[in-house]
C-alpha positions as CSV (number, residue, x, y, z in Angstrom):
1,M,36.0,-14.9,115.0
2,K,39.5,-14.6,113.4
3,D,40.0,-18.3,113.6
4,L,36.7,-18.9,111.6
5,K,37.7,-16.4,109.0
6,E,41.0,-17.9,108.6
7,I,39.7,-21.4,108.4
8,S,37.2,-20.3,105.8
9,T,40.0,-18.5,103.8
10,R,42.1,-21.7,103.9
11,L,39.2,-23.8,102.7
12,K,38.5,-21.5,99.8
13,I,42.2,-21.7,98.8
14,A,42.3,-25.5,99.1
15,K,39.0,-25.7,96.9
16,K,40.7,-23.4,94.2
17,K,43.8,-25.7,94.2
18,I,41.7,-28.9,93.8
19,K,39.7,-27.5,91.0
20,G,42.9,-26.5,89.3
21,V,44.4,-29.9,89.6
22,D,41.2,-31.6,88.4
23,E,41.2,-29.5,85.2
24,I,44.9,-30.3,84.6
25,K,43.9,-34.1,84.9
26,R,41.0,-33.8,82.5
27,G,43.2,-32.1,79.8
28,S,45.8,-34.6,80.3
29,N,43.3,-37.6,79.8
30,A,42.1,-36.1,76.6
31,A,45.6,-35.5,75.3
32,S,46.5,-39.1,76.1
33,L,43.4,-40.4,74.4
34,G,44.3,-38.4,71.3
35,K,47.8,-39.6,71.2
36,A,46.7,-43.3,71.7
37,L,44.2,-42.8,68.7
38,K,46.9,-41.3,66.6
39,I,49.3,-44.1,67.2
40,S,46.7,-46.9,66.6
41,T,45.5,-45.2,63.4
42,E,49.2,-44.9,62.1
43,L,49.6,-48.6,62.7
44,V,46.2,-49.8,61.0
45,A,46.8,-47.3,58.1
46,A,50.2,-48.8,57.3
47,V,48.7,-52.3,57.3
48,V,45.9,-51.3,55.2
49,V,48.0,-49.5,52.6
50,G,50.6,-52.4,52.4
51,S,47.8,-55.0,51.9
52,T,46.1,-52.9,49.3
53,I,49.4,-52.4,47.2
54,G,50.1,-56.3,47.6
55,F,46.5,-57.1,46.5
56,L,46.6,-54.7,43.4
57,L,50.1,-56.0,42.4
58,D,48.8,-59.7,42.8
59,N,45.8,-58.9,40.5
60,W,48.2,-57.2,38.0
61,F,50.9,-59.9,37.9
62,G,48.6,-63.0,38.7
63,T,50.6,-64.2,41.7
64,K,47.5,-64.2,44.0
65,P,48.7,-64.9,47.7
66,L,52.3,-64.1,47.5
67,L,52.4,-60.3,47.1
68,I,49.6,-59.8,49.6
69,I,51.4,-61.7,52.2
70,C,54.7,-59.8,51.6
71,F,53.2,-56.4,51.4
72,F,51.1,-57.1,54.5
73,F,54.3,-57.9,56.6
74,M,55.9,-54.8,55.1
75,G,53.0,-52.8,56.2
76,V,53.1,-54.3,59.7
77,A,56.8,-53.4,59.9
78,A,56.3,-49.9,58.5
79,G,53.5,-49.4,61.0
80,I,55.6,-50.7,64.0
81,L,58.4,-48.3,62.9
82,N,56.0,-45.4,62.7
83,V,54.5,-46.0,66.1
84,I,58.0,-46.3,67.6
85,K,59.0,-42.9,65.9
86,S,55.7,-41.2,67.2
87,A,56.2,-42.5,70.6
88,K,59.8,-41.2,70.8
89,K,58.6,-37.7,69.6
90,M,55.9,-37.8,72.2
91,H,58.4,-38.8,75.0
92,N,60.9,-36.1,74.0
93,K,58.2,-33.5,74.3
94,L,57.5,-34.2,77.8
C-alpha cells in the first residue's frame, strides 16, 4: 500500500510540474507574437510615413516620382533601424 500511495503522490507532483511548464510556454508564445507584431508594425509604419511625406512634397513641388522614391527608401531605412533597435532592447531584457 505504501508503494501505491508513493506512486500516486509522485504522479500528482509530476502532473503539477507539467501544467506549470505548459502555462509558461503559452505565455511565452503570446509574448513572442506580440513582439513580432510590434516589430512588423514599426517597419510598415515607417515606410508608410516616408512614402506619404514624399507624396505630399511631390504634389507641393511638382516633382512627381522623385521625392516619393527618395522618401520611400528613407522610410525603409528608418524602419529597419527601428526594428534593429527594438530587437536589441528585447534581447537585452532577456
